[in-house]
Every structure is written in structure tokens, then in C-alpha cells.
CHARMM-style PDB file with segment names, atoms N, HN, CA, C and O in Angstrom:
ATOM      1  N   MET     1     -33.808 -56.438  27.535  1.00  0.00      PROA
ATOM      2  CA  MET     1     -34.374 -56.540  28.847  1.00  0.00      PROA
ATOM      3  C   MET     1     -33.955 -57.861  29.492  1.00  0.00      PROA
ATOM      4  O   MET     1     -33.653 -57.920  30.684  1.00  0.00      PROA
ATOM      5  N   ALA     2     -33.943 -58.902  28.688  1.00  0.00      PROA
ATOM      6  HN  ALA     2     -34.188 -58.854  27.719  1.00  0.00      PROA
ATOM      7  CA  ALA     2     -33.538 -60.210  29.206  1.00  0.00      PROA
ATOM      8  C   ALA     2     -32.057 -60.189  29.621  1.00  0.00      PROA
ATOM      9  O   ALA     2     -31.682 -60.789  30.628  1.00  0.00      PROA
ATOM     10  N   LEU     3     -31.236 -59.505  28.848  1.00  0.00      PROA
ATOM     11  HN  LEU     3     -31.541 -59.017  28.030  1.00  0.00      PROA
ATOM     12  CA  LEU     3     -29.818 -59.400  29.190  1.00  0.00      PROA
ATOM     13  C   LEU     3     -29.639 -58.661  30.517  1.00  0.00      PROA
ATOM     14  O   LEU     3     -28.821 -59.066  31.343  1.00  0.00      PROA
ATOM     15  N   ALA     4     -30.385 -57.595  30.726  1.00  0.00      PROA
ATOM     16  HN  ALA     4     -31.049 -57.265  30.055  1.00  0.00      PROA
ATOM     17  CA  ALA     4     -30.295 -56.838  31.973  1.00  0.00      PROA
ATOM     18  C   ALA     4     -30.718 -57.699  33.166  1.00  0.00      PROA
ATOM     19  O   ALA     4     -30.102 -57.642  34.230  1.00  0.00      PROA
ATOM     20  N   MET     5     -31.764 -58.489  32.980  1.00  0.00      PROA
ATOM     21  HN  MET     5     -32.264 -58.535  32.115  1.00  0.00      PROA
ATOM     22  CA  MET     5     -32.197 -59.370  34.067  1.00  0.00      PROA
ATOM     23  C   MET     5     -31.146 -60.433  34.354  1.00  0.00      PROA
ATOM     24  O   MET     5     -30.890 -60.766  35.511  1.00  0.00      PROA
ATOM     25  N   GLY     6     -30.539 -60.963  33.296  1.00  0.00      PROA
ATOM     26  HN  GLY     6     -30.747 -60.692  32.356  1.00  0.00      PROA
ATOM     27  CA  GLY     6     -29.494 -61.967  33.482  1.00  0.00      PROA
ATOM     28  C   GLY     6     -28.279 -61.414  34.211  1.00  0.00      PROA
ATOM     29  O   GLY     6     -27.708 -62.077  35.077  1.00  0.00      PROA
ATOM     30  N   VAL     7     -27.889 -60.193  33.855  1.00  0.00      PROA
ATOM     31  HN  VAL     7     -28.353 -59.655  33.152  1.00  0.00      PROA
ATOM     32  CA  VAL     7     -26.752 -59.556  34.531  1.00  0.00      PROA
ATOM     33  C   VAL     7     -27.086 -59.313  35.996  1.00  0.00      PROA
ATOM     34  O   VAL     7     -26.238 -59.516  36.865  1.00  0.00      PROA
ATOM     35  N   GLY     8     -28.308 -58.882  36.279  1.00  0.00      PROA
ATOM     36  HN  GLY     8     -28.997 -58.717  35.573  1.00  0.00      PROA
ATOM     37  CA  GLY     8     -28.722 -58.643  37.662  1.00  0.00      PROA
ATOM     38  C   GLY     8     -28.722 -59.910  38.488  1.00  0.00      PROA
ATOM     39  O   GLY     8     -28.237 -59.913  39.619  1.00  0.00      PROA
ATOM     40  N   VAL     9     -29.262 -60.994  37.937  1.00  0.00      PROA
ATOM     41  HN  VAL     9     -29.656 -60.992  37.018  1.00  0.00      PROA
ATOM     42  CA  VAL     9     -29.302 -62.268  38.665  1.00  0.00      PROA
ATOM     43  C   VAL     9     -27.888 -62.793  38.875  1.00  0.00      PROA
ATOM     44  O   VAL     9     -27.560 -63.269  39.961  1.00  0.00      PROA
ATOM     45  N   ALA    10     -27.044 -62.711  37.843  1.00  0.00      PROA
ATOM     46  HN  ALA    10     -27.310 -62.324  36.960  1.00  0.00      PROA
ATOM     47  CA  ALA    10     -25.667 -63.191  37.971  1.00  0.00      PROA
ATOM     48  C   ALA    10     -24.898 -62.385  39.013  1.00  0.00      PROA
ATOM     49  O   ALA    10     -24.120 -62.950  39.781  1.00  0.00      PROA
ATOM     50  N   SER    11     -25.110 -61.064  39.046  1.00  0.00      PROA
ATOM     51  HN  SER    11     -25.742 -60.605  38.423  1.00  0.00      PROA
ATOM     52  CA  SER    11     -24.424 -60.229  40.035  1.00  0.00      PROA
ATOM     53  C   SER    11     -24.901 -60.548  41.447  1.00  0.00      PROA
ATOM     54  O   SER    11     -24.100 -60.591  42.381  1.00  0.00      PROA
ATOM     55  N   CYS    12     -26.194 -60.769  41.603  1.00  0.00      PROA
ATOM     56  HN  CYS    12     -26.845 -60.733  40.845  1.00  0.00      PROA
ATOM     57  CA  CYS    12     -26.716 -61.128  42.926  1.00  0.00      PROA
ATOM     58  C   CYS    12     -26.149 -62.461  43.388  1.00  0.00      PROA
ATOM     59  O   CYS    12     -25.717 -62.591  44.533  1.00  0.00      PROA
ATOM     60  N   ALA    13     -26.147 -63.442  42.511  1.00  0.00      PROA
ATOM     61  HN  ALA    13     -26.498 -63.337  41.581  1.00  0.00      PROA
ATOM     62  CA  ALA    13     -25.620 -64.755  42.884  1.00  0.00      PROA
ATOM     63  C   ALA    13     -24.132 -64.667  43.206  1.00  0.00      PROA
ATOM     64  O   ALA    13     -23.676 -65.239  44.196  1.00  0.00      PROA
ATOM     65  N   ALA    14     -23.379 -63.959  42.381  1.00  0.00      PROA
ATOM     66  HN  ALA    14     -23.749 -63.495  41.576  1.00  0.00      PROA
ATOM     67  CA  ALA    14     -21.941 -63.822  42.625  1.00  0.00      PROA
ATOM     68  C   ALA    14     -21.684 -63.054  43.915  1.00  0.00      PROA
ATOM     69  O   ALA    14     -20.769 -63.395  44.664  1.00  0.00      PROA
ATOM     70  N   GLY    15     -22.479 -62.024  44.184  1.00  0.00      PROA
ATOM     71  HN  GLY    15     -23.223 -61.747  43.576  1.00  0.00      PROA
ATOM     72  CA  GLY    15     -22.310 -61.254  45.415  1.00  0.00      PROA
ATOM     73  C   GLY    15     -22.553 -62.093  46.651  1.00  0.00      PROA
ATOM     74  O   GLY    15     -21.824 -61.974  47.635  1.00  0.00      PROA
ATOM     75  N   VAL    16     -23.581 -62.950  46.610  1.00  0.00      PROA
ATOM     76  HN  VAL    16     -24.173 -63.047  45.810  1.00  0.00      PROA
ATOM     77  CA  VAL    16     -23.870 -63.811  47.756  1.00  0.00      PROA
ATOM     78  C   VAL    16     -22.772 -64.858  47.929  1.00  0.00      PROA
ATOM     79  O   VAL    16     -22.371 -65.154  49.055  1.00  0.00      PROA
ATOM     80  N   VAL    17     -22.285 -65.418  46.822  1.00  0.00      PROA
ATOM     81  HN  VAL    17     -22.611 -65.177  45.908  1.00  0.00      PROA
ATOM     82  CA  VAL    17     -21.217 -66.424  46.908  1.00  0.00      PROA
ATOM     83  C   VAL    17     -19.937 -65.795  47.459  1.00  0.00      PROA
ATOM     84  O   VAL    17     -19.265 -66.392  48.300  1.00  0.00      PROA
ATOM     85  N   ILE    18     -19.604 -64.613  46.998  1.00  0.00      PROA
ATOM     86  HN  ILE    18     -20.150 -64.128  46.314  1.00  0.00      PROA
ATOM     87  CA  ILE    18     -18.384 -63.942  47.465  1.00  0.00      PROA
ATOM     88  C   ILE    18     -18.480 -63.629  48.958  1.00  0.00      PROA
ATOM     89  O   ILE    18     -17.484 -63.724  49.675  1.00  0.00      PROA
ATOM     90  N   THR    19     -19.678 -63.255  49.431  1.00  0.00      PROA
ATOM     91  HN  THR    19     -20.487 -63.177  48.848  1.00  0.00      PROA
ATOM     92  CA  THR    19     -19.814 -62.933  50.846  1.00  0.00      PROA
ATOM     93  C   THR    19     -19.730 -64.174  51.734  1.00  0.00      PROA
ATOM     94  O   THR    19     -19.549 -64.044  52.944  1.00  0.00      PROA
ATOM     95  N   ARG    20     -19.854 -65.345  51.177  1.00  0.00      PROA
ATOM     96  HN  ARG    20     -20.001 -65.451  50.193  1.00  0.00      PROA
ATOM     97  CA  ARG    20     -19.633 -66.565  51.951  1.00  0.00      PROA
ATOM     98  C   ARG    20     -18.139 -66.774  52.192  1.00  0.00      PROA
ATOM     99  O   ARG    20     -17.742 -67.419  53.163  1.00  0.00      PROA
ATOM    100  N   ILE    21     -17.313 -66.221  51.297  1.00  0.00      PROA
ATOM    101  HN  ILE    21     -17.635 -65.697  50.508  1.00  0.00      PROA
ATOM    102  CA  ILE    21     -15.854 -66.359  51.411  1.00  0.00      PROA
ATOM    103  C   ILE    21     -15.265 -65.186  52.182  1.00  0.00      PROA
ATOM    104  O   ILE    21     -14.462 -65.375  53.096  1.00  0.00      PROA
ATOM    105  N   ILE    22     -15.666 -63.977  51.810  1.00  0.00      PROA
ATOM    106  HN  ILE    22     -16.318 -63.824  51.067  1.00  0.00      PROA
ATOM    107  CA  ILE    22     -15.160 -62.746  52.428  1.00  0.00      PROA
ATOM    108  C   ILE    22     -16.265 -62.185  53.327  1.00  0.00      PROA
ATOM    109  O   ILE    22     -17.390 -62.014  52.856  1.00  0.00      PROA
ATOM    110  N   PRO    23     -15.995 -61.900  54.571  1.00  0.00      PROA
ATOM    111  CA  PRO    23     -17.053 -61.402  55.476  1.00  0.00      PROA
ATOM    112  C   PRO    23     -17.389 -59.928  55.238  1.00  0.00      PROA
ATOM    113  O   PRO    23     -16.927 -59.048  55.963  1.00  0.00      PROA
ATOM    114  N   VAL    24     -18.201 -59.678  54.210  1.00  0.00      PROA
ATOM    115  HN  VAL    24     -18.576 -60.393  53.621  1.00  0.00      PROA
ATOM    116  CA  VAL    24     -18.697 -58.327  53.935  1.00  0.00      PROA
ATOM    117  C   VAL    24     -20.204 -58.409  53.733  1.00  0.00      PROA
ATOM    118  O   VAL    24     -20.765 -59.499  53.631  1.00  0.00      PROA
ATOM    119  N   SER    25     -20.842 -57.272  53.677  1.00  0.00      PROA
ATOM    120  HN  SER    25     -20.385 -56.386  53.760  1.00  0.00      PROA
ATOM    121  CA  SER    25     -22.285 -57.203  53.480  1.00  0.00      PROA
ATOM    122  C   SER    25     -22.642 -57.661  52.058  1.00  0.00      PROA
ATOM    123  O   SER    25     -22.026 -57.204  51.095  1.00  0.00      PROA
ATOM    124  N   PRO    26     -23.625 -58.554  51.913  1.00  0.00      PROA
ATOM    125  CA  PRO    26     -23.999 -59.007  50.556  1.00  0.00      PROA
ATOM    126  C   PRO    26     -24.502 -57.866  49.671  1.00  0.00      PROA
ATOM    127  O   PRO    26     -24.181 -57.820  48.483  1.00  0.00      PROA
ATOM    128  N   GLY    27     -25.285 -56.948  50.236  1.00  0.00      PROA
ATOM    129  HN  GLY    27     -25.545 -56.985  51.200  1.00  0.00      PROA
ATOM    130  CA  GLY    27     -25.802 -55.833  49.437  1.00  0.00      PROA
ATOM    131  C   GLY    27     -24.690 -54.950  48.898  1.00  0.00      PROA
ATOM    132  O   GLY    27     -24.724 -54.518  47.745  1.00  0.00      PROA
ATOM    133  N   ALA    28     -23.705 -54.690  49.746  1.00  0.00      PROA
ATOM    134  HN  ALA    28     -23.677 -55.041  50.682  1.00  0.00      PROA
ATOM    135  CA  ALA    28     -22.578 -53.867  49.302  1.00  0.00      PROA
ATOM    136  C   ALA    28     -21.775 -54.576  48.218  1.00  0.00      PROA
ATOM    137  O   ALA    28     -21.325 -53.943  47.263  1.00  0.00      PROA
ATOM    138  N   MET    29     -21.596 -55.877  48.361  1.00  0.00      PROA
ATOM    139  HN  MET    29     -21.962 -56.391  49.137  1.00  0.00      PROA
ATOM    140  CA  MET    29     -20.832 -56.622  47.356  1.00  0.00      PROA
ATOM    141  C   MET    29     -21.559 -56.649  46.019  1.00  0.00      PROA
ATOM    142  O   MET    29     -20.930 -56.539  44.967  1.00  0.00      PROA
ATOM    143  N   ILE    30     -22.871 -56.794  46.056  1.00  0.00      PROA
ATOM    144  HN  ILE    30     -23.381 -56.884  46.911  1.00  0.00      PROA
ATOM    145  CA  ILE    30     -23.649 -56.782  44.806  1.00  0.00      PROA
ATOM    146  C   ILE    30     -23.518 -55.427  44.126  1.00  0.00      PROA
ATOM    147  O   ILE    30     -23.339 -55.362  42.910  1.00  0.00      PROA
ATOM    148  N   VAL    31     -23.604 -54.350  44.891  1.00  0.00      PROA
ATOM    149  HN  VAL    31     -23.749 -54.403  45.879  1.00  0.00      PROA
ATOM    150  CA  VAL    31     -23.465 -53.004  44.320  1.00  0.00      PROA
ATOM    151  C   VAL    31     -22.068 -52.820  43.738  1.00  0.00      PROA
ATOM    152  O   VAL    31     -21.924 -52.264  42.649  1.00  0.00      PROA
ATOM    153  N   ILE    32     -21.041 -53.276  44.443  1.00  0.00      PROA
ATOM    154  HN  ILE    32     -21.158 -53.728  45.328  1.00  0.00      PROA
ATOM    155  CA  ILE    32     -19.667 -53.155  43.936  1.00  0.00      PROA
ATOM    156  C   ILE    32     -19.513 -53.916  42.625  1.00  0.00      PROA
ATOM    157  O   ILE    32     -18.875 -53.423  41.694  1.00  0.00      PROA
ATOM    158  N   LEU    33     -20.095 -55.119  42.542  1.00  0.00      PROA
ATOM    159  HN  LEU    33     -20.613 -55.520  43.298  1.00  0.00      PROA
ATOM    160  CA  LEU    33     -20.004 -55.894  41.296  1.00  0.00      PROA
ATOM    161  C   LEU    33     -20.717 -55.186  40.148  1.00  0.00      PROA
ATOM    162  O   LEU    33     -20.207 -55.135  39.028  1.00  0.00      PROA
ATOM    163  N   LEU    34     -21.893 -54.644  40.431  1.00  0.00      PROA
ATOM    164  HN  LEU    34     -22.308 -54.685  41.340  1.00  0.00      PROA
ATOM    165  CA  LEU    34     -22.647 -53.961  39.371  1.00  0.00      PROA
ATOM    166  C   LEU    34     -21.966 -52.673  38.920  1.00  0.00      PROA
ATOM    167  O   LEU    34     -21.925 -52.383  37.724  1.00  0.00      PROA
ATOM    168  N   VAL    35     -21.429 -51.897  39.863  1.00  0.00      PROA
ATOM    169  HN  VAL    35     -21.461 -52.133  40.835  1.00  0.00      PROA
ATOM    170  CA  VAL    35     -20.704 -50.676  39.489  1.00  0.00      PROA
ATOM    171  C   VAL    35     -19.434 -51.052  38.728  1.00  0.00      PROA
ATOM    172  O   VAL    35     -19.060 -50.391  37.759  1.00  0.00      PROA
ATOM    173  N   GLY    36     -18.770 -52.131  39.181  1.00  0.00      PROA
ATOM    174  HN  GLY    36     -19.073 -52.669  39.968  1.00  0.00      PROA
ATOM    175  CA  GLY    36     -17.571 -52.602  38.487  1.00  0.00      PROA
ATOM    176  C   GLY    36     -17.864 -53.085  37.075  1.00  0.00      PROA
ATOM    177  O   GLY    36     -16.983 -53.040  36.216  1.00  0.00      PROA
ATOM    178  N   GLY    37     -19.065 -53.541  36.822  1.00  0.00      PROA
ATOM    179  HN  GLY    37     -19.780 -53.578  37.520  1.00  0.00      PROA
ATOM    180  CA  GLY    37     -19.448 -53.932  35.464  1.00  0.00      PROA
ATOM    181  C   GLY    37     -19.903 -52.752  34.628  1.00  0.00      PROA
ATOM    182  O   GLY    37     -19.729 -52.742  33.409  1.00  0.00      PROA
ATOM    183  N   TYR    38     -20.491 -51.749  35.287  1.00  0.00      PROA
ATOM    184  HN  TYR    38     -20.632 -51.757  36.277  1.00  0.00      PROA
ATOM    185  CA  TYR    38     -20.981 -50.578  34.565  1.00  0.00      PROA
ATOM    186  C   TYR    38     -19.840 -49.711  34.046  1.00  0.00      PROA
ATOM    187  O   TYR    38     -19.914 -49.191  32.932  1.00  0.00      PROA
ATOM    188  N   ALA    39     -18.802 -49.553  34.832  1.00  0.00      PROA
ATOM    189  HN  ALA    39     -18.742 -49.975  35.736  1.00  0.00      PROA
ATOM    190  CA  ALA    39     -17.695 -48.660  34.466  1.00  0.00      PROA
ATOM    191  C   ALA    39     -17.053 -49.059  33.130  1.00  0.00      PROA
ATOM    192  O   ALA    39     -16.916 -48.196  32.263  1.00  0.00      PROA
ATOM    193  N   PRO    40     -16.652 -50.327  32.917  1.00  0.00      PROA
ATOM    194  CA  PRO    40     -16.080 -50.676  31.613  1.00  0.00      PROA
ATOM    195  C   PRO    40     -17.102 -50.567  30.477  1.00  0.00      PROA
ATOM    196  O   PRO    40     -16.751 -50.198  29.356  1.00  0.00      PROA
ATOM    197  N   ALA    41     -18.362 -50.890  30.769  1.00  0.00      PROA
ATOM    198  HN  ALA    41     -18.647 -51.190  31.679  1.00  0.00      PROA
ATOM    199  CA  ALA    41     -19.390 -50.795  29.723  1.00  0.00      PROA
ATOM    200  C   ALA    41     -19.579 -49.347  29.287  1.00  0.00      PROA
ATOM    201  O   ALA    41     -19.722 -49.076  28.095  1.00  0.00      PROA
ATOM    202  N   ALA    42     -19.581 -48.412  30.236  1.00  0.00      PROA
ATOM    203  HN  ALA    42     -19.465 -48.631  31.205  1.00  0.00      PROA
ATOM    204  CA  ALA    42     -19.722 -46.993  29.901  1.00  0.00      PROA
ATOM    205  C   ALA    42     -18.509 -46.492  29.130  1.00  0.00      PROA
ATOM    206  O   ALA    42     -18.647 -45.688  28.208  1.00  0.00      PROA
ATOM    207  N   LEU    43     -17.326 -46.961  29.501  1.00  0.00      PROA
ATOM    208  HN  LEU    43     -17.214 -47.615  30.249  1.00  0.00      PROA
ATOM    209  CA  LEU    43     -16.106 -46.553  28.802  1.00  0.00      PROA
ATOM    210  C   LEU    43     -16.109 -47.072  27.361  1.00  0.00      PROA
ATOM    211  O   LEU    43     -15.772 -46.335  26.434  1.00  0.00      PROA
ATOM    212  N   ILE    44     -16.481 -48.313  27.179  1.00  0.00      PROA
ATOM    213  HN  ILE    44     -16.755 -48.912  27.932  1.00  0.00      PROA
ATOM    214  CA  ILE    44     -16.540 -48.893  25.831  1.00  0.00      PROA
ATOM    215  C   ILE    44     -17.586 -48.171  24.994  1.00  0.00      PROA
ATOM    216  O   ILE    44     -17.354 -47.906  23.815  1.00  0.00      PROA
ATOM    217  N   ASP    45     -18.746 -47.847  25.591  1.00  0.00      PROA
ATOM    218  HN  ASP    45     -18.935 -48.063  26.549  1.00  0.00      PROA
ATOM    219  CA  ASP    45     -19.784 -47.124  24.862  1.00  0.00      PROA
ATOM    220  C   ASP    45     -19.301 -45.739  24.441  1.00  0.00      PROA
ATOM    221  O   ASP    45     -19.597 -45.291  23.333  1.00  0.00      PROA
ATOM    222  N   ALA    46     -18.569 -45.066  25.306  1.00  0.00      PROA
ATOM    223  HN  ALA    46     -18.329 -45.430  26.206  1.00  0.00      PROA
ATOM    224  CA  ALA    46     -18.037 -43.741  24.961  1.00  0.00      PROA
ATOM    225  C   ALA    46     -17.026 -43.831  23.821  1.00  0.00      PROA
ATOM    226  O   ALA    46     -17.005 -42.978  22.934  1.00  0.00      PROA
ATOM    227  N   MET    47     -16.191 -44.865  23.848  1.00  0.00      PROA
ATOM    228  HN  MET    47     -16.208 -45.558  24.569  1.00  0.00      PROA
ATOM    229  CA  MET    47     -15.203 -45.023  22.770  1.00  0.00      PROA
ATOM    230  C   MET    47     -15.890 -45.342  21.444  1.00  0.00      PROA
ATOM    231  O   MET    47     -15.484 -44.824  20.404  1.00  0.00      PROA
ATOM    232  N   ILE    48     -16.910 -46.176  21.461  1.00  0.00      PROA
ATOM    233  HN  ILE    48     -17.240 -46.597  22.306  1.00  0.00      PROA
ATOM    234  CA  ILE    48     -17.642 -46.507  20.236  1.00  0.00      PROA
ATOM    235  C   ILE    48     -18.337 -45.268  19.694  1.00  0.00      PROA
ATOM    236  O   ILE    48     -18.323 -45.030  18.486  1.00  0.00      PROA
ATOM    237  N   SER    49     -18.949 -44.470  20.576  1.00  0.00      PROA
ATOM    238  HN  SER    49     -18.960 -44.663  21.557  1.00  0.00      PROA
ATOM    239  CA  SER    49     -19.620 -43.238  20.142  1.00  0.00      PROA
ATOM    240  C   SER    49     -18.632 -42.255  19.539  1.00  0.00      PROA
ATOM    241  O   SER    49     -18.947 -41.582  18.557  1.00  0.00      PROA
ATOM    242  N   ALA    50     -17.445 -42.164  20.113  1.00  0.00      PROA
ATOM    243  HN  ALA    50     -17.189 -42.710  20.911  1.00  0.00      PROA
ATOM    244  CA  ALA    50     -16.432 -41.248  19.586  1.00  0.00      PROA
ATOM    245  C   ALA    50     -15.970 -41.685  18.205  1.00  0.00      PROA
ATOM    246  O   ALA    50     -15.749 -40.845  17.332  1.00  0.00      PROA
ATOM    247  N   VAL    51     -15.824 -42.968  18.002  1.00  0.00      PROA
ATOM    248  HN  VAL    51     -16.003 -43.650  18.711  1.00  0.00      PROA
ATOM    249  CA  VAL    51     -15.388 -43.464  16.697  1.00  0.00      PROA
ATOM    250  C   VAL    51     -16.476 -43.240  15.658  1.00  0.00      PROA
ATOM    251  O   VAL    51     -16.184 -42.871  14.521  1.00  0.00      PROA
ATOM    252  N   ARG    52     -17.724 -43.460  16.040  1.00  0.00      PROA
ATOM    253  HN  ARG    52     -17.961 -43.760  16.964  1.00  0.00      PROA
ATOM    254  CA  ARG    52     -18.828 -43.288  15.087  1.00  0.00      PROA
ATOM    255  C   ARG    52     -19.056 -41.830  14.714  1.00  0.00      PROA
ATOM    256  O   ARG    52     -19.466 -41.537  13.591  1.00  0.00      PROA
ATOM    257  N   SER    53     -18.794 -40.906  15.647  1.00  0.00      PROA
ATOM    258  HN  SER    53     -18.461 -41.144  16.560  1.00  0.00      PROA
ATOM    259  CA  SER    53     -19.051 -39.496  15.365  1.00  0.00      PROA
ATOM    260  C   SER    53     -17.832 -38.776  14.795  1.00  0.00      PROA
ATOM    261  O   SER    53     -17.917 -37.592  14.470  1.00  0.00      PROA
ATOM    262  N   ALA    54     -16.705 -39.464  14.667  1.00  0.00      PROA
ATOM    263  HN  ALA    54     -16.635 -40.426  14.931  1.00  0.00      PROA
ATOM    264  CA  ALA    54     -15.505 -38.838  14.111  1.00  0.00      PROA
ATOM    265  C   ALA    54     -15.736 -38.527  12.631  1.00  0.00      PROA
ATOM    266  O   ALA    54     -16.379 -39.302  11.924  1.00  0.00      PROA
ATOM    267  N   PRO    55     -15.211 -37.395  12.166  1.00  0.00      PROA
ATOM    268  CA  PRO    55     -15.384 -37.076  10.747  1.00  0.00      PROA
ATOM    269  C   PRO    55     -14.679 -38.104   9.876  1.00  0.00      PROA
ATOM    270  O   PRO    55     -13.569 -38.548  10.173  1.00  0.00      PROA
ATOM    271  N   ARG    56     -15.333 -38.456   8.830  1.00  0.00      PROA
ATOM    272  HN  ARG    56     -16.234 -38.096   8.589  1.00  0.00      PROA
ATOM    273  CA  ARG    56     -14.782 -39.467   7.930  1.00  0.00      PROA
ATOM    274  C   ARG    56     -13.860 -38.803   6.914  1.00  0.00      PROA
ATOM    275  O   ARG    56     -14.097 -37.671   6.493  1.00  0.00      PROA
ATOM    276  N   ARG    57     -12.810 -39.517   6.528  1.00  0.00      PROA
ATOM    277  HN  ARG    57     -12.617 -40.437   6.871  1.00  0.00      PROA
ATOM    278  CA  ARG    57     -11.920 -39.014   5.487  1.00  0.00      PROA
ATOM    279  C   ARG    57     -12.620 -39.159   4.151  1.00  0.00      PROA
ATOM    280  O   ARG    57     -13.155 -40.219   3.826  1.00  0.00      PROA
ATOM    281  N   GLN    58     -12.609 -38.096   3.393  1.00  0.00      PROA
ATOM    282  HN  GLN    58     -12.174 -37.235   3.657  1.00  0.00      PROA
ATOM    283  CA  GLN    58     -13.205 -38.159   2.062  1.00  0.00      PROA
ATOM    284  C   GLN    58     -12.140 -38.575   1.069  1.00  0.00      PROA
ATOM    285  O   GLN    58     -10.957 -38.282   1.237  1.00  0.00      PROA
ATOM    286  N   GLU    59     -12.577 -39.250   0.050  1.00  0.00      PROA
ATOM    287  HN  GLU    59     -13.539 -39.488  -0.087  1.00  0.00      PROA
ATOM    288  CA  GLU    59     -11.652 -39.648  -1.002  1.00  0.00      PROA
ATOM    289  C   GLU    59     -11.141 -38.392  -1.694  1.00  0.00      PROA
ATOM    290  O   GLU    59     -11.849 -37.389  -1.791  1.00  0.00      PROA
ATOM    291  N   ALA    60      -9.938 -38.457  -2.160  1.00  0.00      PROA
ATOM    292  HN  ALA    60      -9.363 -39.271  -2.081  1.00  0.00      PROA
ATOM    293  CA  ALA    60      -9.346 -37.315  -2.864  1.00  0.00      PROA
ATOM    294  C   ALA    60     -10.168 -37.018  -4.118  1.00  0.00      PROA
ATOM    295  O   ALA    60     -10.509 -37.914  -4.889  1.00  0.00      PROA
ATOM    296  N   VAL    61     -10.472 -35.745  -4.294  1.00  0.00      PROA
ATOM    297  HN  VAL    61     -10.194 -35.016  -3.667  1.00  0.00      PROA
ATOM    298  CA  VAL    61     -11.253 -35.334  -5.458  1.00  0.00      PROA
ATOM    299  C   VAL    61     -10.288 -35.042  -6.587  1.00  0.00      PROA
ATOM    300  O   VAL    61      -9.302 -34.328  -6.405  1.00  0.00      PROA
ATOM    301  N   ASP    62     -10.575 -35.597  -7.758  1.00  0.00      PROA
ATOM    302  HN  ASP    62     -11.376 -36.177  -7.906  1.00  0.00      PROA
ATOM    303  CA  ASP    62      -9.721 -35.374  -8.920  1.00  0.00      PROA
ATOM    304  C   ASP    62     -10.141 -34.056  -9.574  1.00  0.00      PROA
ATOM    305  O   ASP    62     -11.228 -33.955 -10.143  1.00  0.00      PROA
ATOM    306  N   ASP    63      -9.267 -33.048  -9.487  1.00  0.00      PROA
ATOM    307  HN  ASP    63      -8.384 -33.130  -9.024  1.00  0.00      PROA
ATOM    308  CA  ASP    63      -9.590 -31.750 -10.065  1.00  0.00      PROA
ATOM    309  C   ASP    63      -9.315 -31.695 -11.562  1.00  0.00      PROA
ATOM    310  O   ASP    63      -9.627 -30.694 -12.208  1.00  0.00      PROA
ATOM    311  N   ARG    64      -8.751 -32.728 -12.112  1.00  0.00      PROA
ATOM    312  HN  ARG    64      -8.497 -33.541 -11.587  1.00  0.00      PROA
ATOM    313  CA  ARG    64      -8.446 -32.725 -13.549  1.00  0.00      PROA
ATOM    314  C   ARG    64      -9.638 -33.300 -14.316  1.00  0.00      PROA
ATOM    315  O   ARG    64      -9.537 -34.341 -14.965  1.00  0.00      PROA
ATOM    316  N   ARG    65     -10.732 -32.618 -14.227  1.00  0.00      PROA
ATOM    317  HN  ARG    65     -10.814 -31.773 -13.700  1.00  0.00      PROA
ATOM    318  CA  ARG    65     -11.936 -33.095 -14.914  1.00  0.00      PROA
ATOM    319  C   ARG    65     -11.845 -32.752 -16.397  1.00  0.00      PROA
ATOM    320  O   ARG    65     -11.146 -31.826 -16.809  1.00  0.00      PROA
ATOM    321  N   ALA    66     -12.560 -33.516 -17.159  1.00  0.00      PROA
ATOM    322  HN  ALA    66     -13.128 -34.268 -16.825  1.00  0.00      PROA
ATOM    323  CA  ALA    66     -12.597 -33.240 -18.585  1.00  0.00      PROA
ATOM    324  C   ALA    66     -13.313 -31.911 -18.802  1.00  0.00      PROA
ATOM    325  O   ALA    66     -14.356 -31.660 -18.198  1.00  0.00      PROA
ATOM    326  N   PRO    67     -12.761 -31.068 -19.657  1.00  0.00      PROA
ATOM    327  CA  PRO    67     -13.398 -29.762 -19.868  1.00  0.00      PROA
ATOM    328  C   PRO    67     -14.773 -29.929 -20.500  1.00  0.00      PROA
ATOM    329  O   PRO    67     -14.961 -30.716 -21.428  1.00  0.00      PROA
ATOM    330  N   GLY    68     -15.696 -29.195 -19.991  1.00  0.00      PROA
ATOM    331  HN  GLY    68     -15.543 -28.555 -19.238  1.00  0.00      PROA
ATOM    332  CA  GLY    68     -17.052 -29.237 -20.533  1.00  0.00      PROA
ATOM    333  C   GLY    68     -17.188 -28.207 -21.647  1.00  0.00      PROA
ATOM    334  O   GLY    68     -16.207 -27.576 -22.039  1.00  0.00      PROA
ATOM    335  N   PRO    69     -18.379 -28.042 -22.142  1.00  0.00      PROA
ATOM    336  CA  PRO    69     -18.603 -27.034 -23.213  1.00  0.00      PROA
ATOM    337  C   PRO    69     -18.342 -25.635 -22.676  1.00  0.00      PROA
ATOM    338  O   PRO    69     -18.598 -25.341 -21.508  1.00  0.00      PROA
ATOM    339  N   ILE    70     -17.838 -24.796 -23.537  1.00  0.00      PROA
ATOM    340  HN  ILE    70     -17.630 -25.035 -24.485  1.00  0.00      PROA
ATOM    341  CA  ILE    70     -17.548 -23.411 -23.149  1.00  0.00      PROA
ATOM    342  C   ILE    70     -18.850 -22.638 -23.183  1.00  0.00      PROA
ATOM    343  O   ILE    70     -19.557 -22.661 -24.191  1.00  0.00      PROA
ATOM    344  N   PRO    71     -19.179 -21.950 -22.092  1.00  0.00      PROA
ATOM    345  CA  PRO    71     -20.453 -21.224 -22.091  1.00  0.00      PROA
ATOM    346  C   PRO    71     -20.426 -20.055 -23.073  1.00  0.00      PROA
ATOM    347  O   PRO    71     -19.373 -19.452 -23.282  1.00  0.00      PROA
ATOM    348  N   PRO    72     -21.557 -19.730 -23.673  1.00  0.00      PROA
ATOM    349  CA  PRO    72     -21.599 -18.599 -24.630  1.00  0.00      PROA
ATOM    350  C   PRO    72     -21.399 -17.275 -23.906  1.00  0.00      PROA
ATOM    351  O   PRO    72     -21.696 -17.145 -22.718  1.00  0.00      PROA
ATOM    352  N   ARG    73     -20.878 -16.274 -24.665  1.00  0.00      PROA
ATOM    353  HN  ARG    73     -20.637 -16.379 -25.630  1.00  0.00      PROA
ATOM    354  CA  ARG    73     -20.645 -14.945 -24.084  1.00  0.00      PROA
ATOM    355  C   ARG    73     -21.820 -14.059 -24.268  1.00  0.00      PROA
ATOM    356  OT1 ARG    73     -21.796 -12.905 -23.840  1.00  0.00      PROA
TER     357      ARG     73
END
């Protein structure tokens, strides 16, 4: 929660500073910054989820097991 608040405050401050340089609406600039930050975060989250849900390679099973006792007939 603290990280989300920090990102919000930083985006607001950066949006206001940028609008002092470029004549655009501060609200629009803040939204553009936040959407621009969300897009890479969502992409990274999707890639991490895909890697975690990928089937894992199993170690090769050795079929040459030692013979066990022969079952009675």
C-alpha cells in the first residue's frame, strides 16, 4: 500500500513538473505517466506468470531398476 501511494505521489509531482515545461493539462499528463508505468508492469507480471505456470522438466527416470522378488504363481 505504501508503494502504491509513493508511485501515485511521484507521478503527480512529475506530471506537474512536466506541465511547467510542456504546455499540456496536468491531469492528462499524470494519467499518461501512470498508464505508461502500468503497461510495463503488466507485461512483466504476465511474463513471470507464464514462466511460473510452465510445465517443469522432469528428471529422466532410470528404467533399469534392480529386479524385485518374483511374485508367486
